[in-house]
C-alpha positions, -999 to 999 in steps of 0.1 A, spaced: -490 911 -224 -523 908 -207 -520 885 -175 -555 874 -153 -546 874 -121 -575 857 -115 -568 830 -137 -532 820 -122 -548 823 -87 -572 797 -102 -544 776 -114 -524 780 -81 -553 769 -62 -558 737 -84 -527 731 -85 -523 731 -45 -556 711 -46 -540 683 -70 -508 685 -51 -524 674 -18 -549 648 -34 -524 635 -51 -507 634 -15 -526 622 1 -540 593 -21 -511 584 -49 -483 597 -30 -482 572 -1 -493 540 -22 -467 552 -50 -439 553 -23 -449 522 -1 -447 506 -38 -412 523 -42 -402 512 -5 -415 474 -7 -389 472 -40 -364 492 -21 -369 463 8 -372 433 -22 -340 445 -42 -319 450 -3 -331 418 6 -319 400 -28 -286 414 -26 -286 402 11 -295 367 2 -267 369 -30 -243 382 -2 -252 351 20 -255 327 -8 -218 337 -19 -204 334 18 -222 298 18 -208 294 -19 -174 304 -3 -177 282 26 -183 254 11 -153 258 -17 -134 263 15 -147 231 24 -141 216 -6 -106 223 -9 -97 213 27 -115 181 21 -97 177 -9 -60 180 12 -72 155 36 -81 129 6 -46 136 -9 -30 134 23 -48 102 27 -40 87 -4 -5 95 0 -3 79 31 -23 46 18 4 43 -14 35 51 15 18 22 36 15 3 3 51 8 -8 61 1 29 37 -33 23 55 -44 -7 87 -38 7 80 -59 40 62 -86 19 92 -88 -6 120 -91 19 95 -120 38 97 -137 5 132 -132 4 138 -146 38 113 -174 35 139 -184 3 168 -181 23 154 -205 47 145 -226 20 176 -224 -2 191 -235 33 171 -262 39 179 -277 6 217 -273 11 216 -288 40 194 -318 34 218 -322 -1 248 -317 22 231 -350 44 223 -370 16 254 -365 0 270 -373 32 248 -405 39 255 -416 2 294 -409 8 291 -436 39 274 -457 15 297 -456 -14 324 -462 13 305 -493 33 299 -508 -4 335 -501 -14 348 -516 21 323 -546 13 340 -548 -24 378 -544 -9 374 -571 15 357 -594 -11 384 -589 -39 411 -589 -10 397 -624 3 396 -636 -31 435 -625 -38 442 -637 -7 429 -672 -14 446 -673 -49 481 -664 -32 480 -689 -3 456 -710 -18 445 -724 9 404 -714 22 395 -698 54 361 -700 62 341 -670 53 341 -654 87 377 -660 88 380 -641 60 361 -612 67 380 -604 105 410 -609 87 404 -584 56 384 -562 81 416 -561 102 437 -548 72 416 -522 60 407 -509 100 450 -508 98 451 -490 65 427 -464 74 444 -459 112 477 -454 91 460 -429 67 437 -408 87 430 -378 60 425 -400 34 392 -411 32 369 -378 33 
């Protein structure tokens, strides 16, 4: 094996020159490109992390808003139910009041009709009694005398039986 020292030295010098040229002209731009790429990747990671945090914050706000909406919905449903109950109670109370008015009016009407019927009955009794009295005594009294006589008779009957005219 024949080793040529000159050739080895020449190769070493050429390698060192090439290394110096690469370092001077290629290594700097190459490292700059690598550094730019690393910075861009780091920036992309930072942006992704910021967007992820922003998405988590938005999701948390959305969840809180949904809870608030649910609470407000429940509150409004409860208010509606309470309003419905109150309205139903008002309607019931109004119906009770109206029914009481109708019953009171019916009682008044009945009392008025009873009083009217009593007056009519009294008049009929007076007339019947006058006719019967005339036939019995066969004498004719004037109309006013008959009425006084019968009216006094009926009043005496009412005083004698006070509970029977109701």
